[in-house]
N, C-alpha and C positions, 0 to 999 in steps of 0.2 A: 420416909413413910408418909402415906397420905393420912387424911383425917380419919379414914376408916381402917387404918392399919395395914393397907396393902403396900407392897413393895412397888416403887415406881421404876419405870424404865429410865435409863440415863437420858437427860435432856428433856424429859416431859415434866409437866407440872402436876401438883396434887389437885386434880380436878376429876370430874366424872367423865371427861372426854379425852380422847387421845388426840393430841395436836399433830398435824402433819409435818413433823420436824424435818424428816428427810426430804420431803417434797419441797419444803420451804428453802432449805439450803441449796437444793439443785437449781434454784432460780435466782441465786444471789451471785453477783459478780463483785468480788472484793477488790476495791481499788486502794490506792495509797491512803486515801482519806475516807471518802464515802463508799459504802457498799451498796451498789445499785441493784434494784429489783429488776429482773429481766422477764418476769411473767406478765400476766394481764394487769391492766390498770382500771380503776373506777373513773367516773366522770370528773373527779377532782384531781386526777393525776397521781393518786396514791396506789401503790401496789395492792393487788387483790389475790387472795388464794382461797379456793374452796375445795372441799372434799366431801365425799358421801358420808352421811350419818348412818349409824348402825340401824336406827329405827326408820330409815328411809329419808328421802329428801337430801338436801345439801346444807353444809355449814360454811359460811364465808368469814374470812378475817381480812382486815386491812393488814398488809405486810409489816408495816412499822409497828403496829400494836402487837402482832404475833412475835416480832423480834424482841420486843420488850418482855413479853411473857417468857420466852425461851431463855433470854439472858439473865433476867432478874428473878425468875421463879414466882412471879405474882401477876395476877390479873389486874390491869389498871382500872377496871370497873368503869365508873362514870368519868374518871379523870381523862384529860386530854393527853395524848402522847405527842409532844411537840418536838420539832426539829431545830437543833442549834444551827445546822447548816442550811436551812431553808430549802432543802431539796426533797420534795415529796416522795421521790423514788428511793431515797436513802433508807437503809435498814440497819445501819451501823449503830449498835446499842450505845456506844459512846457519844453519839450525836443526838440521842433522844433524852428528853426529860419530861417528867409529869407536871401538869399544871391544870388548874381549873379554867373555866371560860374566861375569867377576868385576866388571868396570867397569860393565856393564849392571845387575847386581844392586845394586852400591853406589849407582848413580844412582837406582834404584828406592827404596832405603832412604832416601837423603838427601831425596827428594821426598815421602816419606811414603806411597808407593803399595804398600808391601809388606804382603801379607795373610798372617799366620801360619797354619800348618796346625792342623787339629784344633780343640780347645776354646780355643786361643789366638786364634782368629778370632772377632771379635765377632758374626758372623752364625751361628756354629755352634749347632745345636739339641741336639747330643749332647755328653756328656762322655767322657773316656777310659774311665771305668768303664762307661758305657752301651755303648760299642763292644765292650768285653770281654764284657759280659753278652750282647749280641746274638750275638757269635761263639760263645760257650760254649753258649747255648741252642740255636742252630742246629746246632752240631756234635753235640750229644747228641740231636738230632731231637725235642726237647721241644716246640718251637713252630714253626709255619710262618712264612715270611717275612712274610706278610700280617698275622698276629697280632702279630709283633714290631713291624711298622710301626705298628700301632694303639697298642700298648702304649707305644712311645717317641715317638709323635706325629710320625712321618715317613711317607714314602711307601715302598711296597714296592720300587721300583727302587733306592732309596738303600740299603735293607737288603741287597739283592742285591749291590750294589757293595761293601758293607762285608764281607760274608761271603766274597766272592771276592777280597778284599784289593786291589780296584781303587782304593779311597779309604781314608783313615786307614791308610796303609801304614806309618806310623811307629809304630804300636801293635802 
């Protein structure tokens, strides 16, 4: 029974919305361990499912969060639905656990997936001093972004993000 006393359909939750359960399961490929999402994905590599709302528009869910709701009967709310298996496409409820931002970060650290910012990142092409030089030269109008990109061996959009403080924000 829902909070309002309505009888719920099997597999749905006590909410004011009907979850697209059948559509969800039609996009899951159950393997021996991970159950992989075969539908569309978001930019982070997590499964994504959307369906029309009765009032118009669309409602979207990340597939692993929807899997949690279907399996455990509760909305995780602001909690993170984390993966024990580290496979964003996995929707196996046994591979999922709830945690807050701190728990998610520690899980990332413990599994060796944390990528430090700036020159601490092994893939960084610039040093802290390079970033300071780019910003200083640009601020004094000495050199164009294109020239700075050539000088430091990067592309102009990267220089633009540096001078606008969209990246390397810790400097």
